[in-house]
N, C-alpha and C positions, 0 to 999 in steps of 0.2 A: 496263816494256814497255807499249806502247800498240797496240791493234788496232782498226782501223776496219772495222766490219761493214756499213756502208752501211745501206740500207733492208732489213735482214734481222734484225729484232729477235728472232724466234724462234730463229734460228740462233745469235745472240749469247748467248742464255740457255743453250742447249745447250753451247756452247763454254765458257762460264763454269762450268757444272757439271763439265765435263771438267777444267778447270784446278783447280777446288776439290778434285776427287777426287785430284789429283796433289800436293796440299799447298799450292797457291797460295791467295792471298786476292784473287780477282777483284772489281773494282768495275765494275759495268755501268751505263751511263748512257744514257738516252733520254727522250723526252717521257713523262709519266705515262700518257697515254692508250694509248701503244704498249707500255710496260712491263707494264701490267696488262691490256691488251686483246689486242693482236696476239700477245703472247708468253705469254699466261696459261697455256696447257696445258704449255708447256715449263717455265715456272717451277714450276707446281704439281707436275708429275710428276718432273722431273729435279733440282729444287733443294729445294723445301719438303718433299716426301715423304721423301727420303733425308737431310734436314737438313744440306745442304751449306753450306760457309762462303762464301756469295756475298753481296755487298752491292750493292743496287740504289739508285742515286741518280736519282730520277725528277724531271725538271724540267717546267716549263710546266704545273703542276697547276692545278686550279680553273678559274675563269672569267677570271682576270687576264691570260690570254694575249691577251685583247682582240680585236683585229681578225682574228686567225687563225680565229675563229669556232667554232661548236659541234662541228665534226669534230675539232678539236684541243683543246677543253676537256676536262677530266677531273674530274667531280664524284662519281665512284663508286669511286675507287681505294682510299680508306681502308676502305670497306665490304668490298671484295673482299679486300684483303690481310690485314685483321685477322681474317677468317673462315678463313684458311688456317693450319692447325697449324704450329708451329715458326717462325712468321714474326713478327719484331719490327717495329713500325711507329713511326717517329720523324718528327715534324713541327717542325723548328726555326723560330724566330721571326725570326732575322736572320742576317747573315753570321758574326758572332762565335759564335753558338750552333750554326750549321752546322759550323764547324770543330770545335767540341767534340763534336758528334754523330758526325762522321766518325771522330774518334779513338776514341770509345766503341764504334763499330761494328767497328773493327779489333780491339779488345780482347775483343769478344764473339764467341763461337763460334756460328755458325749464320746463317741468312738474315736480313738486315736490309733494310728498305725505308725509305729516307730521302726524304721528300716535300718538294720545293722549288718555289718560284714562279719565274716568268719575270722580272717587273719588279724594279727596284732597290727594296729595302725600307728603311724607316727603321731605323737602328741603335739598338737598345734597350740592349744590354749594352756594357760597357766592355771595352777590349782585355784579353785574358787571361781572358775569361769572368768578369767581375765585375759586380755590381749595387750601385750606390751605394757603391763601394769594397770591398765584401765579395767575396772570392774564392768562386766557386761550383764545385760538382762536378757535371758532367753524368752522371747515373745512369740507365741503362736501367731503366724503371719509375718514374722520378722526375718531378718538376715543380718549378717555381719560384713561390713566392708573392711577387709584385711589389708588392703593396699590401694592407693589411689594413683592413677595415671590418666593421661589425656588421650592416648592413642587407640586403645581398645579395652573392652571389658571382658574379663573371664568370669563366668558364672558357673560355680561348681557345687557339687553336693557329695556328702559321704567321703569315701576314700579318695575321690578325685580332687578334693580341696587341697591336699598337700601337693599333689602333682600340678595343680594350677599355680600354686605359690612357687614351685620350682620353675615352672614355665615362665612366670613373670620375671624371675631373677635372670633367666637365660635371655629373655627379650630385652631386659634392661642393659645387659652387656652389649647388645647390638643397637642401643639407642632408642629402643621402643619401650614406652612406659605404659604399663597395664594396670587397670583397676581390677582387683580380685574380690569377688563377692562370694561368701559362704552362704548359699541359699539353703539353709537347713529346713525351712518350712516351705514345702512344695504346694500344700493346700491347707489353709489359705496362703496365698503367695504375696510377697512384698512388692506390690505394684509400684509404690512410690520410689523405692530404691532402684528398681529396674528401669523405670522411666527416666529417672534423673541420670543414671549412668549411661543409658542409651543416648540421651540428649547431649550429654557432655562429651562422650567419646565417639559416638557415631558408628560403632561396630561392636558386635557381641559374639563371643564364643561360649557355648554351653558345654559343660564337661560332666558326663555321668557314666556310671557303671550300670548301664541299662540300655535297652533298645532305644534307638533314636525315635522310634514311632511311639508317641504317646507319653514320653517321659518328661524329664526336666526341660529339654530343648523345646518340646511342644508346649509345655506350660508357659515358658518364657515368651515364645512366639505369640501365644494367645493374648498376652498382655500387650506386647509391643505393636502388634498389628492394629490395636485400638488407640495407642498413645503416640509412640514415636517409632514408626517403621524404619528400621535400619538394616544394613547387611548383617546376616547371621551365618555362623558355621556351627555345626553340632558334632562334638566329639563324643562318641558312644559306640555301642555295638550296632553295626549296620544291618539290622533286621535279619540276623542269621543265628542259628543254634551253634554255640561254640563247642569245641571238642575238649576232651580231657587233657590236662597238663598242669604244670606248675603255674602259680598265680602270675608271676612276672612274665613267663613265656606267653601266657594267654593275653595279658594286657598288651604286650608288644604285638602279637599277631593280629589282634582285633582293634588296634589303633587307639589305645587308651593310655599312652605314656605322656610324659611332659613334652617330649619331642613332638608328638602328634599335636599337642595343644599349641606349641610354638608355630608349627607349620600352618595350622588352622588360623592362628592369629595373623600371620603374614598374608594369607589368602584373603581374609576378610578385610584387612586394611586396604588392600589393592582395590576392593570393590566400593570403598567409600567415595561419595561424590563431593 
């Protein structure tokens, strides 16, 4: 069944709560800024609080919405949703991983927030959710180590994963070997993988299309401050509202390119003891 609720996101959340209370598994979809902004109270009180089995697929996240401008950008949704109890937060890197995330969300009981981008993203994974021929399992609370190196770890989510891989290639040409982690599950988070990588490389760069306040970098830092405190750099939007423009122009202006990741990696390596 499909229901079109029009420009009534708050009502849509409440209806989804009712469907979930009746044993259905509703998938709710709208722009991230509306899912977490306009419908926040309905989600918090009617879905998260009673731990209902509602799945939210939030599109047009970050600043890659481009010309739609700051009213439709959403750089705060990860911070909002991971602060709410009972809420799982997933940020897949491409279409293949998105399919895996949706299947995992169906199998998981409870509210799930799946964060997607508007533009067509590079396909990282092979059909059937494989990486270099190896069959992967999408696990809530998991991650994928796409590349291993001993000098620095790049932890990325969403559209920043492909940029982190590009940055790792650029660093390798300069003799710097980077581990790259696709942190698709922000909450719960893969504490084991992050701790092991921090212990092995001694330096972390987080890469996110989100405000550096409360997002992926903050989530990673919360883990490492308890396990293996190491130097960190955060590549993301530096606590500002972005202006309207093309996606690539905006990613360049606000420091979210592979070049920015390379520079952050070099800075953090210099801080290693």
